C-alpha positions as CSV (number, residue, x, y, z in Angstrom):
1,M,-11.2,14.8,92.4
2,D,-10.1,12.1,90.9
3,V,-9.0,12.7,87.4
4,I,-8.0,15.6,85.8
5,G,-8.5,16.8,82.0
6,V,-6.1,19.4,81.1
7,G,-5.7,19.5,77.1
8,L,-7.4,22.0,74.9
9,G,-11.1,21.7,73.9
10,R,-11.7,20.4,70.3
11,T,-9.2,17.7,71.5
12,G,-11.8,15.1,72.2
13,T,-12.8,16.7,75.4
14,H,-16.3,15.5,75.2
15,S,-15.8,12.3,74.1
16,L,-13.1,12.1,77.3
17,K,-16.1,13.7,79.6
18,F,-18.4,10.9,78.6
19,A,-15.4,8.3,78.7
20,L,-14.7,8.9,82.2
21,E,-18.3,9.1,83.9
22,R,-18.6,5.5,81.7
23,L,-15.9,4.8,84.1
24,G,-17.3,5.2,87.0
25,F,-15.2,8.7,87.6
26,G,-19.0,11.2,87.3
27,P,-19.9,13.9,87.0
28,C,-17.5,15.6,85.5
29,C,-17.4,19.1,84.5
30,H,-17.5,19.8,81.2
31,M,-18.1,23.6,79.6
32,Y,-21.8,22.4,78.5
33,D,-22.6,21.4,82.3
34,L,-22.2,25.0,82.6
35,M,-24.2,26.2,80.3
36,A,-26.6,24.5,81.6
37,A,-26.5,25.7,84.6
38,P,-24.9,29.2,84.5
39,E,-25.2,30.0,88.3
40,K,-22.7,27.4,88.8
41,A,-20.0,29.2,86.2
42,H,-19.5,31.9,88.6
43,P,-16.8,31.4,90.7
44,W,-15.0,30.1,87.2
45,L,-15.6,33.6,85.4
46,A,-14.5,35.4,89.2
47,A,-11.1,32.7,88.7
48,A,-11.2,33.8,84.7
49,R,-10.7,37.2,85.6
50,G,-7.7,36.5,88.3
51,E,-10.7,36.6,91.5
52,Q,-9.0,34.2,94.0
53,V,-11.0,31.3,94.3
54,D,-11.4,28.7,96.8
55,W,-10.8,25.9,94.1
56,R,-12.4,22.7,96.3
57,E,-15.1,24.8,96.9
58,V,-15.4,25.1,93.0
59,C,-14.7,21.4,92.7
60,Q,-16.8,20.1,95.1
61,E,-19.3,18.6,93.3
62,Y,-16.8,16.8,90.9
63,R,-15.0,13.3,90.4
64,S,-13.0,14.1,87.2
65,T,-13.0,17.4,84.8
66,T,-12.3,18.0,81.1
67,D,-12.2,21.1,79.1
68,F,-12.8,24.6,79.8
69,P,-13.1,25.5,82.4
70,G,-10.5,23.2,83.7
71,C,-7.9,22.8,80.9
72,S,-7.9,26.3,81.9
73,H,-6.5,26.4,85.1
74,W,-4.6,23.2,85.0
75,R,-2.0,24.5,87.5
76,E,-4.6,25.4,89.6
77,L,-6.5,21.9,89.1
78,T,-3.8,19.8,89.7
79,A,-2.1,21.4,92.6
80,C,-5.1,21.9,94.8
81,Y,-5.8,17.3,94.5
82,P,-2.2,16.1,93.8
83,R,-3.2,12.2,94.3
84,A,-5.5,13.4,91.0
85,S,-5.1,11.4,87.6
86,V,-3.8,14.2,84.5
87,V,-5.6,12.9,81.7
88,L,-3.3,15.7,78.3
89,T,-5.7,15.0,75.3
90,V,-3.7,16.0,72.5
91,R,-4.2,15.9,68.8
92,D,-2.2,17.7,65.2
93,P,-2.3,21.3,65.7
94,R,-3.5,22.0,62.1
95,S,-7.0,20.4,62.4
96,W,-6.7,21.7,66.3
97,Y,-7.2,25.5,64.8
98,E,-9.2,23.8,62.2
99,S,-11.5,22.8,64.4
100,V,-11.1,25.4,67.2
101,M,-12.0,28.2,63.9
102,A,-15.1,26.4,62.7
103,T,-16.6,26.5,66.4
104,F,-15.8,28.0,69.6
105,F,-14.6,31.2,67.1
106,S,-17.5,30.1,64.8
107,P,-20.6,32.3,64.2
108,A,-23.2,30.5,66.4
109,T,-21.1,31.5,69.6
110,S,-20.5,35.1,68.9
111,Y,-23.6,36.5,70.2
112,I,-24.0,34.8,73.2
113,S,-23.3,37.8,76.1
114,P,-21.0,37.5,79.1
115,E,-25.3,38.5,81.0
116,Q,-26.7,35.6,79.2
117,S,-24.0,32.9,79.7
118,P,-21.0,33.5,82.5
119,I,-19.1,30.5,81.7
120,M,-18.7,31.8,77.1
121,E,-17.5,35.2,79.0
122,A,-15.1,33.3,80.9
123,A,-14.0,31.3,77.8
124,R,-13.8,34.7,76.1
125,L,-11.1,36.1,78.7
126,R,-9.4,32.6,79.6
127,A,-8.6,32.8,75.3
128,A,-6.5,36.4,75.3
129,T,-4.7,34.8,78.8
130,D,-4.1,31.3,77.7
131,F,-3.3,32.3,73.8
132,K,-1.7,35.8,73.3
133,C,-2.9,36.3,69.9
134,R,-5.9,36.2,67.9
135,P,-7.8,33.7,66.4
136,D,-6.9,34.5,63.0
137,D,-3.4,33.8,64.0
138,A,-3.1,30.7,62.9
139,E,0.7,30.2,64.0
140,G,0.4,31.8,67.1
141,M,-2.5,30.2,68.0
142,M,-0.7,26.7,66.8
143,A,2.9,27.8,68.8
144,A,0.0,28.5,72.4
145,F,-1.3,24.8,71.8
146,R,2.1,23.1,70.8
147,A,2.8,25.1,74.9
148,H,0.7,24.7,76.7
149,N,1.0,21.1,75.9
150,A,4.4,21.1,76.1
151,E,4.3,23.1,79.8
152,V,2.2,20.8,81.0
153,Q,4.2,18.0,79.7
154,A,7.4,19.6,81.6
155,T,5.2,20.5,84.9
156,I,3.4,16.5,85.8
157,P,5.7,13.4,86.9
158,A,5.6,11.1,83.9
159,D,3.6,8.3,86.1
160,R,0.5,10.9,86.5
161,L,0.6,11.8,83.6
162,L,-1.8,10.7,80.7
163,V,-0.5,11.9,76.9
164,Y,-3.6,10.9,75.5
165,R,-5.4,10.8,71.8
166,V,-8.9,9.4,72.1
167,T,-9.3,7.7,68.8
168,E,-6.5,5.6,70.5
169,G,-10.1,4.4,72.5
170,W,-10.5,2.3,75.7
171,G,-7.4,-0.1,76.3
172,P,-4.4,3.2,77.2
173,L,-7.4,5.1,79.2
174,C,-8.4,2.4,81.5
175,A,-4.6,1.0,81.5
176,F,-3.9,3.8,82.8
177,L,-6.6,4.2,85.6
178,G,-6.1,0.4,86.1
179,L,-9.6,-0.2,85.4
180,E,-10.8,-3.3,82.8
181,T,-11.9,-2.5,79.4
182,P,-15.8,-1.8,79.1
183,D,-17.3,-4.0,76.1
184,E,-18.7,-1.4,73.9
185,P,-17.7,1.3,71.3
186,F,-15.5,4.4,72.9
187,P,-17.6,7.3,73.1
188,K,-17.3,9.8,69.7
189,V,-19.7,13.0,70.9
190,N,-19.3,16.1,69.6
191,D,-17.7,16.0,66.0
192,R,-17.2,19.7,64.4
193,R,-20.2,19.2,62.3
194,S,-22.5,19.3,64.9
195,Y,-20.7,21.4,67.5
196,E,-23.1,23.9,65.7
197,E,-26.6,22.6,66.7
198,A,-25.7,21.5,70.4
199,M,-24.7,24.7,70.8
200,V,-28.0,26.7,69.7
201,S,-29.7,24.0,71.2
202,R,-27.6,24.0,74.7
203,F,-28.2,28.0,75.0
204,R,-31.5,27.7,73.0
205,Q,-32.7,26.0,76.3
206,H,-31.1,27.1,78.3
207,C,-30.4,30.9,77.8
208,G,-32.7,32.2,75.5
209,G,-30.4,33.1,72.3
210,P,-31.9,33.4,68.4
211,R,-33.9,31.0,67.2
């Protein structure tokens, strides 16, 4: 594991996944990948339940992570891979909360059962642990978002950590990783408008969701 993304979902994590893979740090583990391959999600579900897992075995095929489930297990992953660079994607707390409510906590995901998608069940379990409040508690959710970012920055040495907004583009990311900047636009994917369509499409294809 070379790069660990520790930013919470809806902070540009899907764009970061594409960027990291473009820079040679692929495959990058993202929640969407585990929706497409449910058999790979079971160790993450076990971890979400508080069970012990072998992190090197769980992550053996990946060179990077971003989004859930890695961001919920950032303490374990950064300890397991002490040489890995760490990227904390951030955004305005209010816009983050509005995006989360319009996507992850939207009706598009409410029908998905644990049997159909173990990674979605893991996400639900970790949401209760990570946020410690109801999703409709805006102030509580934003406080948890700020606390997550603050704890990461207090824990990870500054020379190992990039605090990053994907709107900054290639420059800060490539400088941090010691790479040349690609001569192409920075990836911009998975905006709020496309999220529900993408979720439903993936779920229909791999889990047999409603049509």
